[in-house]
C-alpha positions as CSV (number, residue, x, y, z in Angstrom):
1,M,-30.7,13.9,84.8
2,P,-28.9,16.2,82.3
3,D,-29.5,15.5,78.6
4,F,-26.1,15.5,76.9
5,K,-27.5,16.0,73.4
6,S,-29.3,19.1,74.7
7,R,-26.0,20.2,76.3
8,H,-24.2,19.8,73.0
9,M,-26.9,22.0,71.3
10,I,-26.6,24.7,73.9
11,E,-22.8,24.8,73.6
12,A,-23.2,25.0,69.8
13,L,-25.6,27.9,70.2
14,R,-23.3,29.6,72.7
15,S,-20.2,29.3,70.5
16,G,-21.9,29.8,67.1
17,V,-20.5,26.5,65.8
18,P,-22.8,25.0,63.2
19,S,-24.8,22.0,64.3
20,R,-27.2,19.8,62.4
21,D,-28.9,18.9,65.7
22,V,-29.6,22.5,66.4
23,G,-30.9,23.0,62.8
24,A,-33.3,20.1,63.3
25,Y,-34.5,21.3,66.7
26,F,-35.1,24.9,65.8
27,S,-36.9,24.3,62.5
28,S,-40.1,26.4,63.0
29,S,-38.6,29.8,62.2
30,R,-38.7,31.0,58.6
31,G,-41.3,28.4,57.8
32,E,-42.4,29.8,54.5
33,L,-38.8,29.6,53.0
34,L,-38.2,26.2,54.4
35,D,-41.5,24.9,53.1
36,S,-40.5,26.2,49.6
37,I,-37.2,24.5,49.8
38,A,-38.8,21.3,51.0
39,D,-41.1,21.4,48.0
40,D,-38.1,22.0,45.7
41,I,-36.3,18.9,47.2
42,A,-39.4,16.8,46.8
43,A,-39.8,17.8,43.2
44,V,-36.1,17.1,42.5
45,A,-36.4,13.6,44.1
46,E,-39.5,12.8,42.1
47,S,-38.6,14.1,38.7
48,G,-34.8,13.6,38.7
49,H,-34.4,17.1,37.3
50,S,-31.7,19.0,39.2
51,N,-32.3,22.5,40.6
52,G,-30.9,25.1,43.0
53,R,-31.4,28.4,44.7
54,I,-29.5,31.3,46.4
55,I,-30.3,32.7,49.8
56,L,-29.0,36.0,51.2
57,G,-28.8,37.1,54.8
58,N,-27.1,39.5,57.1
59,Y,-24.0,38.3,59.0
60,G,-25.1,36.6,62.2
61,E,-28.8,36.3,61.2
62,G,-28.9,32.5,60.8
63,K,-27.8,31.5,57.3
64,T,-25.7,28.6,58.5
65,H,-28.5,27.6,60.9
66,L,-31.0,27.6,58.0
67,L,-28.6,25.3,56.0
68,N,-28.4,22.9,58.9
69,T,-32.1,22.8,59.1
70,V,-32.3,22.1,55.3
71,A,-29.7,19.3,55.8
72,S,-31.8,17.6,58.5
73,M,-35.0,18.1,56.4
74,A,-33.3,16.6,53.3
75,M,-32.0,13.6,55.1
76,A,-35.5,13.0,56.5
77,Q,-36.7,13.0,52.8
78,G,-34.1,10.3,52.0
79,M,-31.5,12.6,50.3
80,A,-27.7,12.4,50.7
81,V,-26.4,15.7,52.0
82,S,-23.1,17.6,51.5
83,M,-22.5,20.8,53.4
84,L,-19.4,22.8,52.8
85,P,-18.3,26.4,53.6
86,L,-16.5,27.9,50.6
87,S,-12.9,28.9,51.5
88,K,-9.3,29.0,50.3
89,E,-9.3,25.2,50.9
90,A,-12.6,24.7,49.1
91,P,-12.6,27.4,46.3
92,A,-15.6,27.8,44.2
93,N,-13.5,28.4,41.1
94,N,-11.7,25.0,41.2
95,L,-14.1,22.1,40.5
96,Q,-11.6,19.4,41.3
97,T,-10.6,20.7,44.8
98,L,-14.3,21.5,45.5
99,Y,-15.3,18.0,44.5
100,Q,-12.7,16.4,46.8
101,K,-13.9,18.4,49.8
102,L,-17.6,17.7,49.0
103,I,-17.1,13.9,48.7
104,G,-15.3,14.0,52.1
105,N,-18.4,15.8,53.6
106,T,-21.2,13.7,52.1
107,F,-23.6,12.0,54.5
108,L,-26.1,9.3,53.7
109,P,-29.6,9.6,55.3
110,G,-29.4,8.8,58.9
111,Q,-25.6,8.6,59.1
112,V,-23.6,10.7,61.5
113,Q,-20.3,10.0,59.7
114,P,-19.5,11.0,56.1
115,G,-18.8,8.4,53.4
116,F,-20.6,6.3,50.9
117,L,-18.2,4.7,48.5
118,Y,-18.0,1.7,50.8
119,K,-21.5,0.9,49.6
120,A,-20.4,0.7,46.0
121,E,-17.5,-1.6,46.8
122,N,-20.0,-4.4,47.4
123,F,-21.4,-4.1,43.8
124,Q,-20.9,-7.2,41.7
125,L,-19.4,-6.7,38.3
126,N,-22.5,-8.0,36.5
127,S,-25.2,-6.7,38.9
128,E,-28.0,-4.4,37.9
129,K,-26.6,-1.7,40.0
130,T,-23.2,-1.9,38.3
131,K,-24.9,-2.0,34.9
132,S,-26.8,1.2,35.7
133,A,-23.7,3.0,36.9
134,L,-21.7,2.0,33.8
135,L,-24.5,2.9,31.4
136,Y,-24.7,6.3,33.0
137,A,-21.0,6.8,32.7
138,A,-21.0,5.7,29.1
139,T,-24.0,7.7,27.9
140,E,-24.7,10.7,30.2
141,L,-21.3,12.2,30.7
142,D,-19.1,14.2,28.4
143,S,-16.2,11.8,28.6
144,D,-16.0,8.0,29.1
145,R,-13.1,8.0,31.6
146,L,-15.4,7.1,34.6
147,Y,-16.7,4.1,32.8
148,Y,-13.3,2.5,32.8
149,V,-12.3,3.9,36.2
150,F,-15.4,2.4,37.9
151,R,-14.9,-1.0,36.2
152,D,-11.3,-1.0,37.4
153,F,-12.4,0.1,40.9
154,L,-14.7,-2.9,41.2
155,A,-12.4,-5.4,39.6
156,S,-9.4,-4.3,41.7
157,R,-10.9,-5.1,45.1
158,D,-8.3,-7.7,45.9
159,S,-5.3,-6.0,44.3
160,E,-3.0,-3.3,45.5
161,E,-4.3,-0.9,42.8
162,H,-7.7,-0.6,44.4
163,S,-6.7,2.4,46.6
164,A,-5.6,4.3,43.5
165,F,-9.0,3.9,41.8
166,E,-10.9,4.7,45.0
167,A,-8.8,7.9,45.2
168,D,-9.7,8.7,41.6
169,L,-13.4,8.4,42.4
170,R,-12.7,10.8,45.3
171,G,-11.1,13.3,42.9
172,R,-7.4,12.5,43.1
173,L,-7.0,11.4,39.5
174,T,-4.8,8.4,38.7
175,T,-2.9,8.2,35.4
176,V,-4.4,7.1,32.2
177,G,-1.6,4.6,31.9
178,M,-2.7,2.8,35.1
179,I,-6.3,2.8,33.9
180,R,-5.3,1.2,30.6
181,Q,-2.8,-1.3,32.2
182,C,-5.2,-2.5,34.9
183,Y,-8.2,-2.6,32.6
184,A,-6.3,-4.8,30.1
185,R,-5.2,-7.1,33.0
186,F,-8.6,-7.4,34.6
187,F,-10.8,-7.7,31.4
188,G,-8.4,-9.0,28.8
189,E,-9.0,-6.0,26.4
190,K,-7.7,-2.5,25.9
191,P,-9.9,0.4,26.9
192,E,-11.0,2.5,23.9
193,F,-11.5,6.0,25.1
194,K,-13.8,7.9,22.8
195,T,-13.0,11.3,24.3
196,K,-9.7,12.5,25.7
197,F,-10.4,13.6,29.3
198,E,-9.4,17.2,30.0
199,R,-9.8,18.4,33.6
200,S,-10.9,21.9,32.6
201,K,-13.6,20.6,30.3
202,H,-14.7,17.3,31.7
203,F,-14.2,17.3,35.5
204,F,-17.9,18.1,36.1
205,D,-18.5,14.5,35.0
206,Y,-17.4,13.4,38.4
207,F,-20.3,15.3,40.0
208,G,-22.7,13.8,37.5
209,F,-21.4,10.3,38.1
210,M,-21.6,10.5,41.9
211,S,-25.1,12.0,41.7
212,H,-26.3,8.8,39.9
213,L,-24.2,6.5,42.1
214,L,-25.9,8.0,45.2
215,K,-29.3,7.2,43.6
216,I,-28.1,3.6,42.9
217,I,-27.0,3.2,46.5
218,G,-30.5,4.0,47.6
219,C,-30.7,7.8,48.1
220,K,-33.5,9.8,46.5
221,G,-31.1,12.4,45.4
222,W,-28.2,14.7,46.6
223,V,-28.5,18.0,48.4
224,I,-25.4,20.2,48.2
225,L,-25.2,23.2,50.6
226,F,-22.5,25.8,50.1
227,D,-22.1,28.2,53.0
228,E,-20.1,31.4,53.1
229,A,-20.4,31.9,49.4
230,E,-19.6,35.6,49.8
231,L,-16.0,34.6,50.1
232,I,-16.1,34.3,46.3
233,G,-15.8,38.1,46.4
234,R,-12.3,37.8,47.9
235,L,-11.0,36.0,44.8
236,G,-9.4,37.9,41.9
237,R,-11.5,38.9,38.9
238,K,-10.6,35.9,36.7
239,S,-11.2,33.5,39.6
240,R,-14.6,35.0,40.4
241,K,-15.6,34.6,36.8
242,K,-14.7,30.9,37.0
243,A,-16.6,30.6,40.2
244,Y,-19.8,32.1,38.6
245,L,-19.5,29.7,35.7
246,N,-19.1,26.8,38.0
247,M,-22.1,28.0,40.0
248,S,-24.2,28.0,36.8
249,R,-23.6,24.3,36.4
250,F,-25.3,23.7,39.8
251,L,-28.0,26.3,39.5
252,T,-28.9,25.6,35.9
253,P,-27.6,22.0,35.7
254,P,-26.5,20.1,32.6
255,H,-28.0,16.7,31.8
256,C,-25.3,14.8,33.7
257,L,-26.6,15.7,37.2
258,D,-29.2,13.3,38.5
259,S,-31.6,14.6,41.2
260,V,-29.2,17.2,42.7
261,Y,-30.5,20.3,44.7
262,T,-27.9,23.0,45.4
263,V,-28.2,26.0,47.8
264,Y,-25.7,28.8,48.0
265,A,-25.8,31.1,51.1
266,F,-24.4,34.6,50.5
267,A,-24.0,37.6,52.7
268,S,-26.7,40.1,51.9
269,S,-24.1,42.7,51.2
270,Y,-22.7,40.8,48.2
271,P,-24.8,42.3,45.4
272,E,-24.0,45.9,46.5
273,E,-20.3,45.4,47.6
274,I,-19.2,42.9,45.0
275,I,-21.5,42.8,42.0
276,N,-22.1,46.5,41.8
277,G,-19.0,47.7,43.7
278,K,-16.6,45.7,41.4
279,D,-18.8,46.1,38.3
280,E,-19.1,42.4,37.6
281,Y,-21.6,42.9,34.7
282,G,-19.3,45.4,33.0
283,A,-16.3,43.1,33.4
284,L,-18.1,40.3,31.7
285,E,-19.1,42.5,28.8
286,L,-15.4,43.5,28.3
287,G,-14.1,40.0,28.6
288,E,-13.2,37.7,25.7
289,D,-15.3,34.8,26.8
290,S,-17.9,33.1,24.6
291,H,-21.4,34.4,24.4
292,A,-22.6,31.2,26.2
293,D,-20.2,31.7,29.1
294,K,-21.1,35.4,29.4
295,D,-24.8,34.5,29.5
296,A,-24.2,31.8,32.1
297,A,-22.2,34.1,34.3
298,K,-24.7,36.9,33.9
299,S,-27.5,34.5,34.8
300,V,-25.7,33.7,38.1
301,L,-25.2,37.3,38.9
302,D,-28.9,37.9,38.3
303,R,-29.8,35.1,40.6
304,I,-27.6,36.3,43.4
305,C,-29.1,39.8,43.1
306,N,-32.6,38.2,43.2
307,G,-31.9,35.6,45.8
308,D,-34.2,34.8,48.8
309,M,-33.5,37.3,51.5
310,L,-33.6,36.0,55.1
311,A,-35.8,38.4,56.9
312,R,-35.2,39.2,60.5
313,L,-37.3,37.0,62.8
314,T,-40.6,38.6,63.8
315,R,-41.1,39.2,67.5
316,D,-43.4,36.2,67.8
317,E,-40.8,34.0,66.0
318,L,-38.0,35.4,68.3
319,R,-40.1,34.8,71.4
320,S,-40.8,31.2,70.3
321,S,-37.1,30.6,69.7
322,I,-36.0,32.1,73.0
323,D,-38.6,30.0,74.9
324,E,-37.3,26.9,73.1
325,I,-33.7,27.8,74.2
326,A,-35.0,28.1,77.8
327,R,-36.5,24.6,77.5
328,L,-33.4,23.2,75.9
329,H,-31.2,24.8,78.6
330,S,-33.3,23.2,81.3
331,K,-33.0,19.8,79.7
332,A,-29.3,20.2,79.3
333,F,-28.4,21.4,82.8
334,G,-31.4,20.5,85.0
335,T,-34.7,22.2,85.7
336,H,-34.5,25.8,87.1
337,E,-37.2,28.5,87.4
338,V,-36.9,31.2,84.7
339,D,-38.9,34.3,84.1
340,L,-39.5,33.9,80.4
341,D,-40.7,37.5,80.0
342,A,-37.5,38.8,81.6
343,L,-35.5,36.4,79.4
344,F,-37.1,37.6,76.3
345,T,-36.6,41.3,77.2
346,V,-32.9,40.7,77.8
347,A,-32.5,38.9,74.4
348,D,-34.6,41.4,72.5
349,N,-32.5,44.3,73.8
350,A,-29.1,42.5,73.3
351,G,-28.3,44.1,69.9
352,Y,-29.3,43.8,66.3
353,L,-28.0,40.4,65.3
354,L,-29.9,37.2,66.1
355,R,-26.6,35.5,67.1
356,T,-26.1,38.2,69.7
357,K,-29.6,37.8,71.1
358,V,-29.2,34.0,71.4
359,R,-25.9,34.4,73.3
360,A,-27.4,36.9,75.6
361,A,-30.3,34.5,76.4
362,I,-27.9,31.7,77.1
363,E,-25.8,33.9,79.4
364,Y,-28.9,34.9,81.3
365,L,-29.9,31.3,81.7
366,D,-26.4,30.4,82.8
367,Q,-26.6,33.0,85.6
368,V,-30.0,31.9,86.8
369,M,-28.7,28.3,86.9
370,Q,-25.6,29.2,88.8
371,Y,-26.8,31.9,91.1
372,G,-30.5,31.7,91.1
373,V,-30.7,35.2,89.6
374,A,-29.3,37.0,86.6
375,G,-27.1,40.0,86.9
376,N,-26.1,42.3,84.1
377,V,-26.0,40.6,80.7
378,T,-23.7,42.2,78.2
379,S,-23.4,41.6,74.5
380,T,-20.3,42.1,72.4
381,T,-20.3,43.3,68.8
382,V,-20.1,40.6,66.2
383,E,-17.7,41.6,63.5
384,K,-19.1,42.2,60.0
385,E,-17.9,40.0,57.2
386,D,-14.9,41.2,55.1
387,L,-15.5,41.0,51.4
388,S,-12.4,42.9,50.3
389,E,-10.1,41.1,47.9
390,D,-7.4,38.9,49.5
391,D,-4.2,39.3,47.6
392,S,-3.2,35.8,48.4
393,L,-6.3,34.6,46.5
394,K,-6.1,37.0,43.6
395,D,-4.7,34.5,41.1
396,L,-5.8,31.3,42.9
397,F,-6.1,28.5,40.3
398,D,-6.3,31.1,37.4
């Protein structure tokens, strides 16, 4: 009987649509890099110290597949996982918009649907979990806004204002007036903000608070995976600089992040086409930013240039993957006799990109399934990524 989960994975491979199931199933390739990432995640979970890395790979060579494998691996280790492709709707240079998208794409271990704030709604005001969250908000963040927002969030469960405080925790900030008014009504005292919250200076507090809240909920940490990071190159110069500074907060995290591991996946052409081609180092030198900001941005550029390069699969690794695809195809659509040597030859000769080889293998298997024999299998050229500046993004959020 056909296996519908296997069928879903074959269709994901055929279309190139990212799939966490595919990532978990094909986890043996690039074992050395995955083992290193697994060790990093385990160290972050054990120590609480946040960390990150950058990977680089050719277009169509499996960066997204690798991230999906990391996502499955991290969940198996008890980590919450967020995976997000950077884009115009999720720009790396705007922390608030990025946060909103991340929170909407955060999965608890073992969950197939995103979401976790519902777990916090059950906290009692005087519980140890609540005390831990409030202590973190009061002592580990650069502003104390979230201390009052979270208390209002818990106290407002039976009032119409609750949705406003939930939205605030998701990144759609409510007014200070509402925070003050509700806090006074719920607790009989006025909130005394020690620091005036400024979005440009303090919004990263939200990432820090959520990282600790996920720990309180029961996760061992938070793994954040940013795909298609090369789209930073299509931003204008000022926006790219902001994106690099924001990246530095994840890759060399401040104290407010609790057990967070972040991976950025870039196209391998980024260092040559963007960093060198647009003289990113020179632009930083000529800028009027502080020495600290210049150093942080330069450190990010260095890490991109020295990121982990995804090597092409060896012939043995490719053969193993193609054999696995044949087994998966058989489970998905029913058993059929396949010449694995002929299948591998077709895939191996189907062009340079791994994605093209996979599609050729599936086309071959489809023909054998339908006709009992494969005809001519053709492969089409997969377009290369476009890293030229997009004029519509040039001043995005500058």
